[in-house]
C-alpha distance (Angstrom), angle and dihedral (degrees) to the residues before:
residue distance angle dihedral
X1 . . .
X2 3.82 . .
X3 3.81 89.7 .
X4 3.83 90.6 52.9
X5 3.81 92.6 50.0
X6 3.80 91.0 47.4
X7 3.80 89.9 50.3
X8 3.80 91.3 51.2
X9 3.81 91.8 51.1
X10 3.79 90.4 49.4
X11 3.80 91.0 48.8
X12 3.81 95.7 46.7
X13 3.85 98.3 75.8
X14 3.80 91.3 50.5
X15 3.83 90.7 49.1
X16 3.79 91.0 51.1
X17 3.81 91.4 49.0
X18 3.81 90.8 49.9
X19 3.81 91.2 52.0
X20 3.80 96.5 42.1
X21 3.79 109.7 126.9
X22 3.79 118.5 -115.2
X23 3.80 119.4 -168.1
X24 3.79 117.9 -132.2
X25 3.78 104.5 -159.4
X26 3.77 132.7 162.5
X27 3.79 149.0 111.5
X28 3.79 132.6 -94.2
X29 3.79 117.8 -138.8
X30 3.77 136.5 177.4
X31 3.79 125.3 -130.1
X32 3.81 89.8 -84.6
X33 3.80 92.4 56.2
X34 3.80 92.3 -107.5
X35 3.83 119.1 138.4
X36 3.81 117.2 -105.8
X37 3.83 112.0 -142.2
X38 3.81 131.5 -150.0
X39 3.80 95.9 17.2
X40 3.81 119.6 161.0
X41 3.81 107.9 -118.6
X42 3.79 126.1 177.9
X43 3.76 151.9 66.4
X44 3.79 102.8 -53.5
X45 3.82 97.9 -165.6
X46 3.80 92.6 57.9
X47 3.79 97.8 30.8
X48 3.74 94.6 -122.9
X49 3.78 115.0 144.8
X50 3.74 147.6 63.0
X51 3.80 143.8 -133.8
X52 3.77 123.8 -86.8
X53 3.78 115.5 -108.6
X54 3.79 124.5 -113.1
X55 3.83 85.6 -90.2
X56 3.82 91.1 56.1
X57 3.82 95.8 -110.4
X58 3.80 126.3 129.7
X59 3.78 139.0 -175.4
X60 3.81 135.4 178.6
X61 3.80 139.9 145.7
X62 3.79 131.6 -108.5
X63 3.81 134.3 170.6
X64 3.80 132.7 -128.0
X65 3.81 86.7 -89.3
X66 3.82 90.6 72.1
X67 3.81 99.7 48.9
X68 3.80 93.0 99.3
X69 3.80 93.8 45.5
X70 3.79 124.7 97.1
X71 3.76 123.8 -104.5
X72 3.81 107.9 -137.1
X73 3.79 123.6 -156.5
X74 3.80 119.8 -168.8
X75 3.78 129.3 176.2
X76 3.76 136.6 159.3
X77 3.79 111.3 -97.8
X78 3.80 96.3 16.9
X79 3.78 136.0 90.6
X80 3.82 112.2 -101.6
X81 3.80 113.3 -103.7
X82 3.80 130.7 -153.1
X83 3.77 132.5 -176.4
X84 3.78 132.3 167.2
X85 3.81 109.7 -102.0
X86 3.79 91.2 -128.2
X87 3.81 91.0 53.1
X88 3.80 92.2 48.6
X89 3.80 90.9 54.2
X90 3.80 89.3 54.1
X91 3.81 92.9 56.8
X92 3.79 113.1 112.4
X93 3.81 89.9 -146.4
X94 3.78 112.8 37.7
X95 3.79 92.3 -142.1
X96 3.78 127.5 133.5
X97 3.81 115.5 -160.0
X98 3.79 114.5 -155.0
X99 3.77 121.6 -154.8
X100 3.79 116.8 -137.4
X101 3.80 115.9 -118.9
X102 3.79 114.2 -132.2
X103 3.80 108.2 -138.4
X104 3.78 127.2 -175.6
X105 3.77 110.7 168.5
X106 3.76 118.6 -154.7
X107 3.80 104.0 -115.8
X108 3.80 91.6 -154.9
X109 3.80 93.2 62.8
X110 3.80 95.6 44.9
X111 3.79 124.0 101.0
X112 3.76 120.4 -124.6
X113 3.83 108.5 -83.2
X114 3.81 97.0 -110.2
X115 3.81 90.6 55.6
X116 3.80 90.6 60.3
X117 3.80 89.7 53.9
X118 3.81 93.2 47.4
X119 3.83 92.6 47.9
X120 3.81 92.3 44.9
X121 3.80 90.9 54.5
X122 3.81 91.4 46.0
X123 3.80 90.5 52.7
X124 3.82 97.6 44.9
X125 3.81 93.5 106.6
X126 3.80 91.3 46.3
X127 3.81 95.8 46.3
X128 3.82 99.3 43.3
X129 3.79 136.5 48.0
X130 3.81 98.4 -84.1
X131 3.80 100.0 166.4
X132 3.79 117.7 89.5
X133 3.78 109.8 -75.7
X134 3.79 140.6 153.7
X135 3.79 123.5 -112.5
X136 3.79 122.3 -165.8
X137 3.80 119.9 -158.7
X138 3.75 138.7 -178.3
X139 3.80 101.4 -137.3
X140 3.79 120.4 -170.1
X141 3.78 133.5 178.0
X142 3.79 126.0 -167.4
X143 3.79 124.9 -169.9
X144 3.80 129.4 -163.3
X145 3.80 130.9 -177.6
X146 3.77 118.7 -162.0
X147 3.83 89.3 -8.7
X148 3.83 90.7 -58.0
X149 3.81 120.1 121.6
X150 3.80 109.9 -113.6
X151 3.81 110.2 163.2
X152 3.81 142.7 7.0
X153 3.81 122.9 -169.2
X154 3.81 125.5 -178.3
X155 3.81 124.4 -173.3
X156 3.78 132.0 178.9
X157 3.78 103.5 -143.4
X158 3.80 134.2 -168.4
X159 3.79 119.4 -157.3
X160 3.78 127.3 -169.5
X161 3.77 100.1 -145.6
X162 3.80 144.4 169.2
X163 3.79 97.9 -162.0
X164 3.82 133.1 -95.3
X165 3.80 93.2 -53.8
X166 3.82 86.4 73.3
X167 3.79 137.3 42.9
X168 3.81 121.2 -98.9
X169 3.78 115.6 -76.5
X170 3.79 127.0 -153.5
X171 3.82 116.9 -20.4
X172 3.79 128.5 -156.1
X173 3.78 124.9 -170.3
X174 3.81 95.4 -151.1
X175 3.82 100.8 175.3
X176 3.77 132.5 15.3
X177 3.77 142.4 -179.3
X178 3.78 133.0 169.2
X179 3.76 140.3 -179.4
X180 3.77 124.7 -120.7
X181 3.80 109.7 -72.0
X182 3.82 110.1 -115.7
X183 3.82 96.6 169.1
X184 3.78 120.0 132.5
X185 3.80 91.0 -149.0
X186 3.81 116.7 37.3
X187 3.79 109.4 -168.3
X188 3.80 117.4 -171.1
X189 3.79 121.6 -145.5
X190 3.78 125.7 -159.0
X191 3.78 90.9 -134.2
X192 3.78 140.5 52.5
X193 3.80 116.9 -106.3
X194 3.83 90.3 -121.4
X195 3.81 84.2 78.9
X196 3.80 88.0 70.4
X197 3.83 90.3 64.5
X198 3.78 89.3 65.8
X199 3.78 100.5 27.3
X200 3.80 98.0 59.7
X201 3.79 97.4 34.8
X202 3.81 102.0 112.3
X203 3.82 94.6 -151.2
X204 3.82 94.4 54.8
X205 3.81 124.4 82.6
X206 3.79 113.8 -97.9
X207 3.81 125.3 -113.4
X208 3.79 93.2 -77.0
X209 3.79 91.5 52.4
X210 3.80 96.4 -108.3
X211 3.79 123.5 131.4
X212 3.79 119.8 -98.5
X213 3.79 120.3 -101.1
X214 3.82 97.7 -123.5
X215 3.80 90.7 117.0
X216 3.79 85.5 72.2
X217 3.80 93.7 53.4
X218 3.80 118.9 108.4
X219 3.80 104.1 -110.8
X220 3.78 130.8 -160.5
X221 3.79 134.2 172.5
X222 3.81 111.8 -112.1
X223 3.80 102.6 169.9
X224 3.79 153.3 -18.7
X225 3.78 131.9 -108.0
X226 3.80 140.8 153.4
X227 3.79 140.0 -129.7
X228 3.80 124.2 -162.9
X229 3.79 92.4 -26.2
X230 3.79 97.2 -43.0
X231 3.80 121.8 115.0
X232 3.79 111.5 -119.4
X233 3.78 127.2 -157.7
X234 3.82 117.9 -148.4
X235 3.78 112.9 -143.5
X236 3.78 131.4 -173.6
X237 3.78 120.2 -155.9
X238 3.79 127.2 -161.2
X239 3.79 120.4 -156.4
X240 3.83 104.0 -129.2
X241 3.82 91.4 -150.2
X242 3.81 98.7 42.3
X243 3.78 112.4 44.5
X244 3.83 91.8 -169.1
X245 3.81 93.6 58.9
X246 3.79 116.7 89.9
X247 3.80 128.2 159.2
X248 3.80 131.6 -166.2
X249 3.79 120.5 -153.0
X250 3.80 125.4 -170.6
X251 3.82 104.8 -153.9
X252 3.81 129.9 -177.9
X253 3.81 110.8 -117.8
X254 3.82 94.3 -142.9
X255 3.81 103.9 30.3
X256 3.82 101.1 28.8
X257 3.79 88.6 -133.9
X258 3.80 115.0 160.1
X259 3.80 104.5 -133.5
X260 3.79 100.1 172.2
X261 3.80 139.1 13.3
X262 3.80 126.6 -163.5
X263 3.77 118.6 -171.8
X264 3.79 113.7 170.3
X265 3.80 106.2 -61.8
X266 3.80 92.2 -12.9
X267 3.79 125.4 99.4
X268 3.81 131.7 -170.7
X269 3.81 119.8 -173.4
X270 3.81 121.1 -169.6
X271 3.79 127.5 -166.2
X272 3.78 137.3 -171.8
X273 3.78 117.7 -90.9
X274 3.81 127.1 -175.5
X275 3.81 114.4 -38.9
X276 3.82 88.3 20.1
X277 3.81 92.6 -77.6
X278 3.80 114.8 150.3
X279 3.78 123.9 -122.7
X280 3.81 131.2 179.9
X281 3.79 106.9 -95.4
X282 3.79 104.1 173.0
X283 3.79 138.8 10.9
X284 3.80 130.9 -172.9
X285 3.78 132.2 179.0
X286 3.81 128.4 -179.9
X287 3.75 122.1 -175.2
X288 3.78 139.6 165.0
X289 3.78 121.1 -149.8
X290 3.79 112.7 -111.2
X291 3.80 117.6 -134.5
X292 3.80 93.6 -112.6
X293 3.82 90.2 62.6
X294 3.79 94.9 54.0
X295 3.85 122.3 81.2
X296 3.81 112.1 -109.9
X297 3.80 93.5 -117.3
X298 3.83 88.5 67.8
X299 3.82 98.2 48.0
X300 3.81 93.5 99.6
X301 3.81 94.6 47.3
X302 3.83 134.1 80.5
X303 3.83 86.9 -94.7
X304 3.80 87.6 85.3
X305 3.82 87.0 70.4
X306 3.81 96.0 48.9
X307 3.80 115.1 153.2
X308 3.81 124.0 -168.4
X309 3.78 123.0 -166.9
X310 3.78 123.9 -174.2
X311 3.81 128.0 -175.3
X312 3.79 134.6 178.2
X313 3.81 125.0 -164.6
X314 3.80 117.9 -168.1
X315 3.81 111.8 -127.9
X316 3.77 106.7 170.1
X317 3.79 144.1 10.3
X318 3.80 120.9 -159.4
X319 3.80 116.9 -169.9
X320 3.81 99.9 164.2
X321 3.81 104.7 99.4
X322 3.81 91.3 -148.0
X323 3.81 90.2 63.2
X324 3.80 98.2 43.3
X325 3.78 109.9 109.2
X326 3.79 122.6 160.1
X327 3.79 118.1 164.2
X328 3.83 106.2 -163.8
X329 3.79 111.6 -117.4
X330 3.78 136.8 141.4
X331 3.79 102.1 11.8
X332 3.83 91.9 118.6
X333 3.80 95.9 42.7
X334 3.80 129.0 86.0
X335 3.81 108.2 -108.1
X336 3.80 93.4 -118.5
X337 3.83 91.2 53.6
X338 3.81 96.6 55.9
X339 3.81 109.7 128.4
X340 3.80 108.8 -150.5
X341 3.80 129.0 136.1
X342 3.79 111.1 -97.7
X343 3.81 105.1 -109.9
X344 3.81 103.0 -160.8
X345 3.81 91.6 177.1
X346 3.81 91.4 57.7
X347 3.80 93.9 49.6
X348 3.80 93.8 44.0
X349 3.80 90.0 54.7
X350 3.80 96.9 43.4
X351 3.79 115.1 100.2
X352 3.78 98.2 -124.2
X353 3.82 119.9 -163.0
X354 3.81 113.2 -100.4
X355 3.79 111.3 -90.8
X356 3.79 111.0 -98.3
X357 3.79 121.5 -144.8
X358 3.80 87.2 -96.7
X359 3.81 95.1 53.6
X360 3.78 92.5 42.7
X361 3.80 87.6 57.7
X362 3.83 89.8 48.0
X363 3.80 91.8 50.8
X364 3.80 93.3 46.6
X365 3.80 91.8 46.9
X366 3.80 94.2 49.6
X367 3.79 92.3 47.4
X368 3.79 92.3 47.7
X369 3.80 93.9 49.6
X370 3.79 93.2 81.0
X371 3.79 101.8 -5.6
X372 3.81 92.2 -103.6
X373 3.84 119.5 135.9
X374 3.79 113.9 -119.4
X375 3.80 92.6 -119.7
X376 3.80 89.8 55.6
X377 3.80 89.9 49.5
X378 3.81 89.3 54.7
X379 3.80 89.7 53.1
X380 3.80 94.7 47.6
X381 3.80 102.3 38.4
X382 3.80 104.6 40.5
X383 3.77 127.1 79.2
X384 3.81 112.6 -85.3
């Protein structure tokens, strides 16, 4: 027994070293030294990684176990890039320069645009993770009124999903923190903003479970691109019944994979997971409140210039059914009304995306409002 205990004590330091967190942090640039946003960065085989921010920066944690693995970088329109994690950490400047891929698709060999959309929808189950799995997102919402920062909410959310061929399954808001709420007008929704990720995604079923109508859109080819060696056709669709509604799809010519979706001010970015199955990597939605949605008593206030910005970064994918655990909570509650104890230890150990210029301005604005640091606001405002 003594020998076993001694062995465990001897083993413990090595175990701790192996699990010690190492931050992988850097910026992705093009050949003209411009940042490349929304790039998939990580170790694909282990699903460790993230997406670069709109400023091209990225950050995530690994352990000693991943030092010999390869860091993979994939972005539409650029050659894929790989570097050993250990070699990346040795770089004096943590910069990754992507080389643009020159693509000129032969128009003769291309299908008519609508056929790409039809085939892409047919192959959704085949091209994405369609078996029950668990997705974990960092979801954040920032609100401004009259260009002044008013509210920041961050949730760590678990979703039991079956991919974009199906509607969202059970949702759990597992962790939450929010700033003080400085808004003049404080609307309350009967749903969490994570619903928007599924609701406005044109390749997911709508709320009643029926397929979207994008097959009936009028589609045209507007450009070429590439993704990890595959030619990609860029299509724009016009809703024949709603002239304001246009959608862009970036579809693989050979696989019919949908790598990116742009719908107005909304963006969905997908990346390859194990076995080349796609999974949603990043989501962004910007919207400004229209006058008809604001009560008249607020028309002459900064509320009339309200701006909401939501983002979701994928953190984890669990496909082993034994490890899938989603306890439904928060799906029918406005994000800023979630009542969860503020878990400072969780947030301090989460590899948050680098602050973009936008979120730096939000942080500075919220801290300047009453001269209270954001961390102190988290402590005071959130449920204990």
